[in-house]
C-alpha positions in Angstrom: 1.9 3.3 -31.2 3.8 0.3 -29.9 7.5 0.8 -29.1 10.0 -2.1 -29.4 13.6 -2.3 -28.4 16.6 -4.3 -29.3 19.4 -4.7 -26.7 21.5 -2.3 -28.6 18.5 0.2 -28.5 18.2 -0.3 -24.7 22.0 0.1 -24.2 21.9 3.4 -26.1 19.0 4.6 -24.2 20.6 3.7 -20.9 23.7 5.7 -21.9 21.5 8.7 -22.8 19.4 8.8 -19.6 21.7 11.0 -17.5 21.6 13.8 -20.2 17.9 13.3 -20.7 17.1 13.4 -17.0 19.2 16.4 -16.6 17.3 18.2 -19.4 14.1 17.3 -17.6 15.4 18.6 -14.3 15.5 15.2 -12.6 18.3 13.9 -10.3 19.4 10.2 -10.7 20.4 8.5 -7.6 22.4 5.4 -8.4 22.4 2.2 -6.3 18.9 2.9 -4.6 16.6 0.0 -4.3 12.8 0.7 -4.0 11.7 -2.4 -2.1 7.9 -2.1 -2.3 5.9 -3.0 -5.3 5.0 -0.2 -7.7 1.7 1.5 -7.5 1.9 2.8 -11.0 3.3 0.6 -13.7 4.4 2.1 -17.1 4.8 -0.3 -20.0 7.7 0.5 -22.2 5.8 -0.8 -25.2 3.3 2.0 -24.7 5.4 4.8 -23.2 8.7 5.8 -24.4 11.7 7.1 -22.4 11.0 10.8 -23.1 7.3 10.5 -22.0 8.4 8.8 -18.9 10.9 11.3 -17.8 8.3 14.0 -18.7 5.8 12.4 -16.3 8.4 12.0 -13.7 9.1 15.8 -13.8 5.3 16.7 -14.0 4.6 14.6 -10.7 7.5 16.2 -9.0 9.8 13.3 -8.5 12.5 14.3 -6.2 14.8 11.7 -7.9 14.8 8.8 -10.2 16.7 5.5 -10.1 17.8 3.4 -13.1 18.5 -0.3 -13.2 19.7 -2.4 -16.1 19.4 -6.2 -16.2 22.0 -8.2 -18.2 21.1 -11.5 -19.5 22.9 -14.7 -18.5 21.7 -18.2 -19.8 23.6 -19.9 -16.9 21.8 -17.8 -14.3 18.5 -18.3 -16.1 19.1 -22.0 -16.1 20.0 -22.0 -12.4 16.9 -20.0 -11.5 14.6 -22.5 -13.3 16.5 -25.5 -11.8 16.1 -24.1 -8.3 12.3 -23.8 -9.1 11.6 -26.8 -11.0 14.5 -29.2 -10.5 16.0 -31.1 -13.5 15.0 -29.3 -16.8 13.4 -31.1 -19.7 15.7 -31.5 -22.7 13.6 -29.0 -24.8 14.3 -26.4 -22.2 18.0 -27.2 -22.1 18.1 -26.7 -25.9 16.3 -23.3 -25.7 18.9 -22.1 -23.0 21.8 -23.3 -25.1 20.5 -21.5 -28.0 20.0 -18.4 -26.0 23.7 -18.2 -25.0 24.1 -15.8 -27.9 22.3 -13.2 -25.8 24.8 -13.5 -22.8 26.0 -10.2 -21.7 23.2 -8.3 -23.6 20.9 -5.8 -21.9 17.5 -7.5 -21.6 15.6 -4.8 -19.4 15.9 -1.3 -18.4 13.8 0.0 -15.4 13.2 3.6 -14.2 11.6 4.2 -10.7 10.8 7.0 -8.6 8.5 8.0 -5.6 6.2 10.9 -5.7 3.4 12.0 -3.3 3.3 8.6 -1.6 3.2 6.5 -4.9 5.9 4.3 -6.4 6.2 4.7 -10.2 8.0 2.1 -12.3 8.7 2.0 -16.1 10.0 -1.1 -17.7 11.3 -1.6 -21.2 12.3 -5.1 -22.4 14.3 -6.2 -25.3 12.4 -7.7 -28.1 13.9 -11.3 -27.7 13.3 -11.8 -23.9 9.6 -12.2 -23.7 9.4 -14.7 -26.6 12.3 -16.7 -24.9 10.6 -16.8 -21.6 7.3 -17.7 -23.1 8.9 -20.6 -25.0 10.6 -21.9 -21.9 7.5 -21.7 -19.8 5.6 -23.4 -22.4 8.1 -26.2 -22.5 8.1 -26.5 -18.8 4.4 -26.5 -18.7 4.2 -29.2 -21.3 6.7 -31.4 -19.4 4.8 -30.7 -16.2 1.4 -31.6 -17.9 2.8 -34.7 -19.3 4.1 -35.9 -15.9 0.8 -35.1 -14.2 -1.4 -36.8 -16.9 -1.4 -40.2 -15.3 -4.4 -41.4 -17.1 -6.4 -40.9 -20.2 -9.2 -39.6 -18.2 -7.0 -37.0 -16.7 -5.8 -36.0 -20.2 -9.3 -35.7 -21.5 -10.4 -33.6 -18.5 -7.5 -31.3 -19.2 -8.1 -30.9 -22.9 -11.8 -30.3 -22.1 -11.0 -27.6 -19.6 -8.4 -26.0 -21.9 -10.9 -25.9 -24.8 -13.6 -24.5 -22.7 -11.6 -21.7 -21.3 -10.0 -21.0 -24.7 -13.4 -20.8 -26.4 -14.8 -18.6 -23.6 -12.1 -16.1 -24.3 -12.3 -16.3 -28.0 -16.0 -15.9 -28.0 -16.0 -12.9 -25.6 -16.3 -9.5 -27.3 -14.8 -7.9 -24.2 -11.6 -10.0 -24.5 -11.3 -9.5 -28.3 -11.9 -5.9 -27.9 -9.2 -5.1 -25.2 -5.5 -4.6 -25.5 -3.3 -7.6 -24.7 -2.1 -6.0 -21.4 -5.5 -5.5 -20.0 -7.1 -8.8 -21.1 -5.7 -10.8 -18.2 -7.8 -8.6 -15.9 -11.1 -9.7 -17.6 -10.4 -13.5 -17.5 -12.2 -14.4 -14.2 -15.4 -12.4 -15.1 -15.4 -13.9 -18.7 -15.1 -17.5 -17.5 -17.8 -16.9 -14.9 -20.2 -15.4 -17.6 -19.6 -18.3 -19.8 -20.2 -20.8 -17.0 -16.7 -22.2 -17.1 -15.1 -23.2 -13.9 -12.3 -20.9 -13.0 -8.9 -22.4 -13.7 -5.6 -22.1 -11.8 -3.9 -18.8 -12.8 -0.7 -20.5 -14.1 -3.0 -22.7 -16.3 -4.6 -19.5 -17.8 -1.6 -17.2 -18.1 0.9 -19.8 -19.5 -1.3 -21.9 -21.7 -4.9 -20.6 -22.4 -4.3 -16.8 -22.9 -1.2 -17.0 -25.0 -3.1 -19.2 -27.4 -6.1 -17.1 -27.3 -3.9 -14.0 -28.0 -2.1 -15.7 -30.9 -5.5 -16.7 -32.5 -6.8 -13.2 -32.0 -3.7 -11.6 -33.4 -4.0 -13.7 -36.6 -7.7 -12.5 -37.0 -6.8 -9.0 -36.3 -4.2 -9.2 -39.0 -6.6 -10.5 -41.5 -9.2 -7.8 -40.8 -6.5 -5.2 -41.1 -5.3 -6.4 -44.4 -8.8 -6.5 -45.7 -9.8 -3.1 -44.3 -6.7 -1.4 -45.8 -7.6 -2.8 -49.2 -11.1 -1.4 -48.8 -10.0 1.9 -47.2 -12.0 4.1 -49.6 -15.1 2.1 -49.1 -14.8 2.0 -45.5 -14.1 5.9 -45.5 -17.3 6.4 -47.4 -19.3 4.4 -44.9 -17.6 6.1 -41.9 -18.9 9.6 -43.1 -22.5 8.3 -42.3 -21.4 6.9 -38.9 -23.4 9.0 -36.3 -20.5 8.9 -33.7 -18.0 10.1 -36.2 -20.4 12.8 -37.5 -20.9 14.2 -34.0 -17.3 15.1 -33.4 -14.8 17.3 -35.2 -11.4 17.0 -33.6 -8.8 14.5 -35.0 -8.5 12.7 -31.7 -12.2 12.2 -31.1 -12.8 11.2 -34.7 -9.9 8.6 -34.5 -11.5 7.2 -31.4 -14.9 7.0 -33.1 -13.3 5.4 -36.1 -11.7 2.8 -33.8 -15.3 1.9 -32.5 -16.6 1.8 -36.0 -13.8 -0.6 -37.2 -14.4 -2.7 -34.0 -18.0 -3.2 -35.0 -17.1 -4.0 -38.6 -14.4 -6.5 -37.3 -16.8 -8.5 -35.0 -15.6 -6.8 -31.9 -11.7 -7.2 -32.6 -9.6 -4.4 -31.5 -7.6 -3.1 -34.5 -4.6 -0.9 -34.5 -5.0 2.9 -33.8 -2.8 3.6 -36.9 -5.5 2.0 -39.1 -8.2 4.0 -37.4 -6.2 7.2 -38.1 -5.7 6.2 -41.8 -9.3 5.6 -42.4 -10.5 8.7 -40.5 -8.2 10.9 -42.4 -9.6 9.4 -45.7 -13.2 10.1 -44.6 -12.2 13.6 -43.6 -10.5 14.4 -46.9 -12.3 12.5 -49.6 -10.8 12.4 -53.2 -13.3 12.9 -56.0 -12.4 11.9 -59.5 -14.0 13.8 -62.2 -15.7 11.9 -65.0 -14.9 14.7 -67.4 
């Protein structure tokens, strides 16, 4: 399951944390900064607040600290200006449009230290990541244009982009992994494909977002098709050896996910769909002819 949050959701969640933490037996220390980078990162899209507080309690956290981040278009502009200098007109327009989010909660962070490890859980509002992605894309476009001093340079850029993009799209490992873990595979995939390793900023801001977009569209097509053929796939799943060998719901769901990945040319489909088809296979509906 994937969790998403609006700014209102995060504000409501932040207000409820003291009670939730108290129920979990946790102490909140306000204003405490943990200066080192986290050893264990928890993504708010995959772990909700209750699971996170439960984990903090289980690992014996002596305290937790909570930080909320409020959006300001002007501060965002100042940060990019300090980094890049004068901003392109396209970025200025994005920042003007984003002024509607001024004062909204864009990020909520929980941190704690336990047994020498620093834990950090981050939940972002559903609008901040698309906004940052668009800004970076416009900045990268402007930078690429300014650096492309010759047609030869532009052709080399396009060739490198296409080679890297094709390597990712053609990789079963990349297609079959979750978005958050794909970036760790990029270097090995490029090496296996014989593609020269590209600068990290080039990959993370241009190639990977496009690869993920194309993969996302393909995943959607497969899921729509498979849902329409749920009964047919359930019948086929019953003969799938890995599914037949296990009997618990969790293991059968995992086996179904692998079955669907094979049927979908290596694309990682949603666990919800795997659960639906596994359930249909386990509980067939027979229609009498009489």
